[in-house]
N, C-alpha and C positions, 0 to 999 in steps of 0.2 A: 384408475383409482375409483372413478364413478361406478364402473361395473362391479368392482369389489364392494363398494359401499352398499349397492343395490342388493347384491346377493346376500350380504350380512343382514341386511334389513328383512329379506325374505326368510332366511333360515332362523332369525330370531323373532319373527312374527311382528316386527316393528314397521312394516310397510304401511303406506296409507289405507290399504283395503285388506287386512288380514283375514276377513271372513271369506273373501274370495279364494285366497290360498287354501283355507281350511276346507271349503266346500268343493274345490276343483276335483280332488280325487273321487269323491262320491258321485259328483256330476258325470265324470268320465265313466265310472262304473255303471251307473244307471243307463247312460246312453249305450253303453256296450251290450248290456243284458236286456234292454227293452226296445230302444228305437231301432237298432239294427236288425234284430229278429222280426220286428213288425214290418219294417220296410222290405224284408225278404219275404215275409208272408204276402204283402201286396203284390210283390213281383211275381210270386207263385201263383196267386189267384188270377192273374192276367194271362196265364200260359196254360197250355194243355200239358200239365206237369205230371206225367205218370212214371212211377218208378220202373215200370217194365219196358219203357221206351227210352231210346237215346235221344231222339229229337223231341224238342220241347217248344212247339210253335206258339207264337203269340195269338191269343184268341179274343182279347179285349174283355168284355164283360159277359161273355158267353157262360162262364162258370157260374156267374151270379144268377143269371136268368134261368139257368138249368136248376140251380138250387131253389130258387124262389117258385119254381113250377113243379117241384118234386113233392108228392104227397107225404113221403116219409120224413121230409124236412118239417113240414108243418105239423105232423104228428109228434115229432120230438119237441116242437115249439109249445104245443099244447100241454105235453107232459111237463116240460120245464115250467110253464106257467102254473100247473097244478102243484108242482113241488113248492114253488115260491109262496103262492097264496095259502096252501095247506099247512105250510111249516112256519111261515113268518108270523101270522097272527097268534097261533098258540104260544110260540116262543116268546112273544112280547107279553103275553098275559102271564105265562108261568114265570118268565124272567122277572117281571115286576113284582110278582108275589114272593119270589125267593129273595129279591133285593130288599124288600120291606121286612122280611123275616131276618135276614142277615143284619139289618140295621138295629134290630132289637138287642138289648143287653140281657142275655140269659145264660145259664149255666151250660157249658159245652159249645158255646157259640163259635169258638175258634176251630174246634174239631168239625163242627157242622159246615163251616165255610170250606175247609179242606175236602170234605166229602162231597160237597155240591160241585166242586171243580173237577172231580175225577173223570166224569165223561168227556169233559172238553179237552183235557190234557192227554187223554188216551189216543193212540193212533187210529185213525178212521179204518185202516185196513184190519187192524186187530179187532175193532169193534164189529166190522162186517163178519170176520170169521167167527167171533163169539156168537153172534146172533144167528148165523147159518146153523151152528150146533144147536142153539136153543130152539130154533124153529124147525128143526128136522121132523118130518112127518112121523117117523116111528120112534126115534130115540130122544127127540127134544123135550126139554123140560116143560115148555108152554102146552104141547099137546098132552104131556102127562098129567098136568094140572086140570086141563079140560076133561080128560076122561075120568079123572078122580071125582069131578063134579057131575059126571053123568052126561057130559056134552060130547058131541062127535069130534073126532080128530079133523084137523084142517091141513090142507096142502098150501101153505101160506105163500110161498115163493113161486109156486106153479100155477097159482089162480090169477087169471088175467086182471080181475077186478080188485083182488086183495093185495097183490104184490106192491102196487105203487104206494098204498096207504100204510103198508108195513114199513116201507123205506121212509115215508114221511114221519111216521112215529119214531123211528130210529133217530132221524135227523133232530126231531124235537127234543128227544131225550139227551142227545149229545151236545146241542148247542144252546139250549136254554140257560145253562149256567154261565155261558159267555155273555148273553144278554143281561143276565143278572149282575154280572160283575161290572159291566158299563153303568147300568142304572144305580148300583150300589155306590160307585164312585160319585154319581150325580147326587144321590141322597146325603153323602158325607159332606158335600160341598154347599148344601142349602142353608140360607140364612135363618136364624131362629126368631129374630125380631118380628116377622110377620105372623109366625104361629102364636107368639105370646100375645100379640095384639088381637088376633082372632079368638084366642081363648078368653081374654078379657071382654070381648064383644059377645061371648056366649056361643061361638060357633062350635058345632059337633065335629067329631073326628072325620065323619064322612064328608062334611062341608069343607073342612080344612084340606082333605085328600083332593077332592074335585076342584076346589078354586085356588089352592096353593101349591100342592105337592105336583100335581100333573102339569100345571102350567111351567112351573120351575124345571121340571124334568123334561119337558118337550125337546130341548135341543139334544139331550142324551138319548132319548128315545129315537129321534130321527137319526143320529149317528149309528145307533145300533141296527135300525132299519136298513141303512145304506150298506153297512157292513154285511149284514146277513143277506140282503138281496144280491149282492155281488157274489158272495160266497155260494149261496144256493143256485144261482144262475150257472155257475160253472162247476157244479157238484159232479164228481166222477168216481173217486176212489172207492167209496162204499158201494155205490151201484155196480161198479165193475166187479168187485169181489163177490157180491151177493147174487146178482141177476144177469150181469153183462147186457142189460137192456131188455132182457126177456121177462116173462115168456112172450115169444114173438117180438114185438117192439113196444109192448105195453109200458115199460119202464125206461124206454130209451130217451135220454135227454139230448139237447143239441150238442153238448160237450161229447157225449157218447157216440152220437152220429158222426161228428167230425172225426172222432178217433177211428171208428169202423171204416169210414170212407177213406181215410189216409193210410192206415196201417194194415187193414184187412183187404180192401180193394186196390190199394196202392194208388189211388187217385189223389195226389197231394193238391192238384189245382182245385178240385172241388172242396177238399177238406180246408184249404186255406180260404176259400171264399166263405164257407160256413163260419170259420173262426173270425173273419173280418166282420161279417154280419152280426155275430155275437158281440164283438167288441163295440160296434156302433150302438147296438141296443143297450148295452151296459152303461156306456157314457151317456147317452141321451136320457135313459130313465133315471139314472142317479142324478144327473143335473136337474131334471124336472122335479124329483123328490126334494133335493136340496133347496131349490129356488122357491118351491111352494111352501117350504117350511122356514123361509127367511134365513137359512144357514149361510147363504152365500151373499146376501144383501149387506 
């Protein structure tokens, strides 16, 4: 009788802790798709795990030491840092500008908001293919416009110096609306009383912006920074479609290097070590950004 009563309580969510019952399926799912693969990646990184070999002997931290002494790894690390710094700061500036524009009431505002979000909701692979056609040295529209202005054609994706900045520009174009969406949500939640008081005291718009809007928006700016930092750190799809890390290794990120090591060279041990190092970097740097910004306090 007690068992039947307990089961009835569980099924009708009348148990003492219904939230645990509701959360249990999601916790099990997250554990299955995150913790288990991560543990397997740690196991793989500690073994000489090659897909071309049957034996996979334990090697301890050798894969990590090999990765950390590999010049190609550090080149991919510098490329990743260039992507993050080169894309994140412009995305914050453009995103804030778009958010302030969307916060204004003007004719066609709703249509404008939809158009702003088009790059973000488009599949990155599709964006990569579109820009490959646009940047084609002979038939691309960008070189056509350059020649129309009397400027020389450029081999955008074949140039070691230009390719990485082309990719950064595409990332800025694609994800600035996402930052704008986060900051727009923050602008919508700002209290109006401080602005009214500042207006009575004779504060200008710029003073209100720097002393009220930016401080109020700082939590949303930090959230946008963390999201874009983590996303840019593991950026793969557009780079793979457009350059595959080339020319040479000039646009190869850590993510791309891990992929090449695992699925081209079939050395899953080294690829897993690179992935674990990336995971540690993302966790540590995200925690530092959040704590420095008082998000986690």
